[in-house]
N, C-alpha and C positions, 0 to 999 in steps of 0.2 A: 683983523678979520681976514685980510688978504693973505697974511701969513698962515692962518689956520687953513684956509682953502688950499694953498700951495702945499702945505704939509700933507693934507688929506689926499690931494691928487697924487702926490709923489708915493704916498703909502699905497694907494690904489694901483699905480703903475707897477711898483715893486712887487706887490702882492700877486698881481696878474702874471708878471714875468716868472716869478718862482713857480706859481702853479703850472705855467705852461712847460717850464723846464722839468718839473716833476712828472707831468703827464707824459712828456716826451721820453723821459727816462723809464718810466713804467712800461711804455709801449716798446721801447727798445729791449727791456729785460724780457718782456713777453714774447717778443720776436726771436730772441736768443734761445729761449726754451723751446719755441716752436721749431727752430732749426734742427734741434736734437730729436724731437718727436716726429718730425717729418721723415726720419730715416726709414720708418716702416712703409712710407709711401714710395720710397725709392726701389722697393721690390718689384713694383709694376709700373712706375711712372719715371720718367726723366724730368729734370728740373731747370737745367741751364738753357739759355737761349740758343736756338739752332740744333739742340740734340734731337735725334730722331725719336719718334714715338716707341714706346715699349708695348707691353701688354695693354697698358692704359695710355691716354694721351699725355703729351708733354705739358707740364704745368706752368711754363713761363707765361705771364700775362694772363693767368687764369682768372684772377679777380676782376670781375666786370665783363668777362667774356660771355657770350651767349652760350647756353648749355648745349652740348653736342655740336660744336662749331669750330673745333681745332682743325685747321686745314690739313688734309692728308690722313686723318684718322677714321677708321671705319667704326662707327658707333652702332650699339644695338638699337633696336627699334624704340626701346623704352626711352632712351636719351633723345633720339631724333624726334619723337613725339612731345617731349617735355617743353612747354612753353615758359621762357623765362631766361634769366641771366644768373651767372655766379656772383651774386651780391655776397656781402659778408654774412648776412643772416641766412641765405640760402646755403652757403658753404657750412655754416655751423650746423644747421638742421641735417644736412646731408651727412656730415661727418658723425652726427649722433647715431644715425641709422640709415646707411645707404639704401637698404632694402625697403625701408618704410617711406623715405622721402621720394625715391624714384622706383616703384615696384617693378619687378621683373628685369632690372638691369643686371649685367653680367659681373659686377664687381663682388669679389669673394669677401672683402673685408667687412667685418661685422659692425664696427663703429667704434667711437671714442666716448666712453661714459662720462668722463670729467668735462664739466662745461669750461672750467679754466684751461684744460688742456686743448679743447677745441678752439677756444679764442687764441691760444698761442699758436697753433698751426696756422690759423687764418692770418694772424699778425705776420707770421713769416712769409706766407704766400703773397701778401701784400708787397713784400720787398722784391718779388721776382719780376721786375720790370726794369726798363732801361734807366729810369731815374729813381729807383728804389734805394733806400739807405743801406749801407753796408752793415751787415749783422755781426756783432762780436760773438765769439764763443761763449757758451754757457758752461760753467764748471760744476753746476749742481746736478746735471742729469746722470742718473745711475743705471741706465739700460735695463730697468726692470729689476735691479738688484742682482744682475749677473756679475760674476767675479771678473775682476780686471784682468785682461790678458789678450793676446793676439788672437782675433777671431770673434771677440765679444760683439763688435759692431755687426759682423756678418750674421751671427746667430740671432741678435735682436731683430735685424731688418728682415730676415727670412721667416723666422719662427713667429714673431709677433703679427704678421699679417692675418693669421688664421686662428691663433689661440693664445692664451695667457702664457707669459714667460714663466710664471709659476709652475706650469706643467713641465717645462724643460727642467727647472731646478729640482723638481721632486723625483726625477728618474733614477740617476746613478746607474748607468748601464756601461757594459764594455764597449770598446771601439767597435767591435763586430756587431753588437746589437744595435748601436747607433747607425752603423751602415746599413743594416737590414731595415731600420726604421725610415731612413731617408729614401731607400728604394721603395718601400711600401708607400710612403707619402706620394712619390711620383706616380707609381703604377696604379695605385688603388685610390688615392685621394685627390688626384688632379693637380698636384703641385708641379710647377715647371721644373725641368731638369736644371740643376745648377751647373755653372761653368766649372771645369775641372779644378782650377785652383781655389775657387770659393769652396767647393765641395770638400777638398782636403783641408782647407783652413778650419772649416766648421767642424769636421770630424776630429781634428787635432785639438781643437778647443774643448769640445764636449767630452772627449776621452780623458783629457788632462784634468778639467775641473769638475766634471759631472759623471766621471766613470765609476764603474762598480767592480 
């Protein structure tokens, strides 16, 4: 009887240990995917501790932070008036549709339709703390299907803020037309002007892989 109880207890402990390890691995894999998906956030936000705010606030320690409370950032009235904190659920709902979750906010990003991708982004944001786990690189991220080459990450980061990467892949324009398009995006669509080196890197990439 004692042997049976001991065996059952040991099995229970081992099963629990395996389950915990599996859950940890799943969370780590999710965070690794989120690390790639969050590239789109870097167009407007900084991520590292101590980095200055950008168009949007720095996202270090964002999980659990009161909404509209990053020190030194000037929020819109919509954020100032929102009552609550950035819980995991609130972040997921916000990422699904920023304009719906906090109406009249100034964020241009339309949202992430995939529930799994939203969970991945939040899993990665949870690591942006002093005691957060180190996230390994994900090898499965395909940058929306963009062809591999220098400038791919820049194109993904800049272009996917406001529209589908599919729109980029469907074009096939000359470098001159891509240049005119970027100028039009800045002058007519409100896109922020890009740093000169990034601007050239993006044009080189688009002309080489999606030129016409």
